[in-house]
C-alpha positions as CSV (number, residue, x, y, z in Angstrom):
1,M,12.0,-65.6,89.7
2,I,11.4,-61.9,89.1
3,Q,8.5,-62.5,86.8
4,Q,6.5,-64.3,89.5
5,I,6.7,-61.6,92.1
6,P,3.1,-60.4,92.9
7,L,2.5,-56.8,91.9
8,K,-0.5,-54.5,91.7
9,T,-1.3,-52.1,88.9
10,I,-1.8,-48.5,89.8
11,K,-5.6,-49.2,89.7
12,G,-5.2,-52.1,92.2
13,A,-5.5,-55.1,89.9
14,D,-3.3,-58.1,90.5
15,A,-0.3,-58.3,88.2
16,S,3.2,-59.6,87.7
17,L,6.0,-59.1,85.2
18,A,4.9,-62.6,83.9
19,D,2.1,-60.6,82.2
20,Y,4.9,-59.5,79.8
21,A,6.5,-62.9,79.3
22,G,8.6,-62.9,76.1
23,K,8.9,-59.1,76.1
24,V,11.8,-56.9,77.2
25,V,10.7,-54.8,80.2
26,L,12.3,-51.5,81.4
27,V,11.4,-51.1,85.1
28,V,11.7,-47.5,86.4
29,N,11.0,-46.1,89.9
30,V,9.3,-42.8,89.1
31,A,8.2,-39.7,91.0
32,S,6.0,-36.7,90.2
33,R,8.0,-33.9,92.0
34,C,11.6,-34.8,91.1
35,G,14.0,-32.8,89.0
36,L,14.1,-35.9,86.8
37,T,10.3,-36.0,86.4
38,P,10.5,-34.8,82.8
39,Q,11.9,-38.2,82.0
40,Y,8.3,-39.4,81.9
41,E,8.1,-37.8,78.4
42,G,11.2,-39.6,77.2
43,L,10.0,-42.9,78.7
44,E,6.6,-42.6,77.0
45,K,8.4,-41.9,73.6
46,L,10.7,-44.9,74.2
47,Y,7.6,-47.0,74.9
48,R,5.8,-45.7,71.8
49,D,8.9,-46.2,69.6
50,Y,9.6,-49.8,70.7
51,R,6.4,-51.4,72.1
52,D,5.6,-53.0,68.7
53,K,9.1,-54.5,68.8
54,G,8.5,-56.0,72.2
55,L,9.4,-53.4,74.8
56,V,7.3,-52.6,77.8
57,V,8.1,-49.7,80.1
58,A,6.9,-50.3,83.6
59,G,6.6,-47.4,86.1
60,F,6.8,-47.9,89.8
61,P,6.0,-44.8,91.8
62,A,8.1,-44.5,95.0
63,N,8.2,-41.8,97.7
64,D,11.6,-42.9,99.0
65,F,13.7,-39.9,97.9
66,G,12.9,-36.4,99.2
67,A,9.2,-37.2,99.5
68,Q,8.9,-36.5,95.8
69,E,6.0,-38.8,95.2
70,P,3.5,-38.0,98.0
71,G,0.3,-38.6,96.0
72,S,-2.1,-41.4,96.1
73,N,-2.1,-44.0,93.2
74,E,-5.1,-42.2,91.7
75,E,-3.4,-38.8,91.9
76,I,-0.2,-40.2,90.4
77,A,-2.1,-41.8,87.5
78,T,-3.9,-38.5,86.8
79,F,-0.7,-36.6,86.9
80,C,1.1,-39.0,84.5
81,T,-1.7,-39.0,81.9
82,T,-2.5,-35.3,82.1
83,N,1.1,-34.0,82.1
84,F,2.9,-36.6,80.0
85,G,0.3,-38.7,78.2
86,V,1.7,-41.8,79.9
87,D,0.3,-44.9,78.3
88,F,2.9,-47.4,79.5
89,P,1.9,-49.7,82.4
90,M,2.0,-48.0,85.8
91,F,2.0,-49.9,89.1
92,E,1.0,-49.1,92.7
93,K,3.3,-46.9,94.8
94,I,5.9,-49.1,96.5
95,V,9.1,-48.8,98.6
96,V,12.2,-49.4,96.5
97,T,15.0,-49.0,99.1
98,G,15.7,-49.9,102.7
99,P,14.3,-52.6,105.0
100,E,10.7,-52.3,103.7
101,K,11.6,-52.5,100.0
102,H,9.3,-54.3,97.8
103,P,10.4,-57.9,96.9
104,L,10.7,-56.8,93.2
105,Y,13.3,-54.2,94.1
106,A,15.1,-56.6,96.4
107,A,15.4,-59.0,93.5
108,L,16.4,-56.3,91.0
109,T,19.1,-54.9,93.2
110,G,20.3,-58.3,94.1
111,A,20.7,-59.3,90.5
112,Q,22.3,-56.0,89.4
113,P,24.1,-54.4,92.4
114,S,25.5,-51.5,90.5
115,S,24.4,-49.3,87.6
116,Q,25.8,-48.2,84.3
117,G,25.9,-44.6,83.3
118,E,26.7,-41.5,85.3
119,G,25.9,-43.0,88.8
120,A,29.1,-41.7,90.4
121,E,28.5,-38.1,89.0
122,F,24.9,-38.3,90.2
123,R,26.0,-39.5,93.6
124,E,28.3,-36.4,93.8
125,K,25.5,-34.1,92.9
126,L,23.4,-35.5,95.7
127,I,26.2,-35.0,98.2
128,G,26.5,-31.4,96.9
129,Y,22.9,-30.9,97.8
130,G,23.5,-32.2,101.3
131,I,21.9,-35.5,100.6
132,T,23.6,-38.7,101.8
133,P,23.2,-41.2,98.9
134,N,22.3,-44.8,99.4
135,P,25.2,-47.2,99.1
136,E,25.1,-49.8,96.4
137,P,23.3,-52.1,95.8
138,E,20.4,-49.8,97.0
139,V,18.6,-47.7,94.4
140,L,20.3,-44.3,94.2
141,W,17.3,-42.0,93.4
142,N,14.1,-41.7,91.4
143,F,14.2,-42.8,87.7
144,E,16.8,-45.6,88.1
145,K,16.2,-48.1,85.3
146,F,16.4,-51.9,85.3
147,L,16.3,-53.8,81.9
148,I,14.6,-57.2,82.2
149,A,15.4,-59.6,79.4
150,K,12.7,-61.8,77.7
151,D,13.7,-64.7,79.9
152,G,13.1,-62.7,83.1
153,S,16.8,-62.1,83.9
154,V,18.1,-58.7,84.8
155,A,20.1,-57.7,81.8
156,A,21.3,-54.2,82.9
157,R,20.8,-51.4,85.4
158,F,21.2,-47.7,84.5
159,A,21.7,-44.6,86.8
160,P,18.8,-42.2,87.4
161,S,20.4,-39.5,85.3
162,T,20.5,-41.9,82.2
163,A,18.0,-40.3,79.9
164,P,15.5,-42.5,78.1
165,D,17.1,-41.5,74.8
166,D,20.7,-42.3,76.0
167,A,22.6,-44.2,73.3
168,G,23.8,-46.8,75.8
169,L,20.3,-47.5,77.1
170,I,18.9,-47.7,73.5
171,A,21.7,-50.1,72.5
172,A,21.0,-52.3,75.5
173,I,17.2,-52.4,74.7
174,E,17.8,-53.1,71.0
175,A,20.3,-55.9,71.9
176,E,17.7,-57.6,74.2
177,L,14.9,-57.2,71.7
178,A,17.1,-58.8,69.0
179,K,17.6,-62.0,71.1
């Protein structure tokens, strides 16, 4: 079960998604030097707007795409709070794709092998930049989003280019919160 997979917070404490049992969790692989890094601001707003209703945003730094997250956990934490006022839970830097991927991401991509949103368009942009995108079910890029229902099931997956204020993402979050 996804909620039982051992995790570490960005400060090194033991954790798991079971710490948020009964809540809806938006799991996002994040990076500090990505064109999508400004999504931190929207993710923090989403967290502030919905946390009292039962939403948790969970950030998982990863250096898997273009070496866009080279920092240490401490450097990442400082960057997030200083530049974006991030208050949502952040976890230690992990691998989210390939043979060394963290068990959490193996479970997430296994449960939801393809994303909603503009994944095809984003894939084409990567190709245009000379980047060979990962095939599904692998994570496509930084800021891909997985919506975990209150019961721990993976309710939805959204493409990296899906903004935190996207109507489809908000509707999916609200639907899960209403359950």
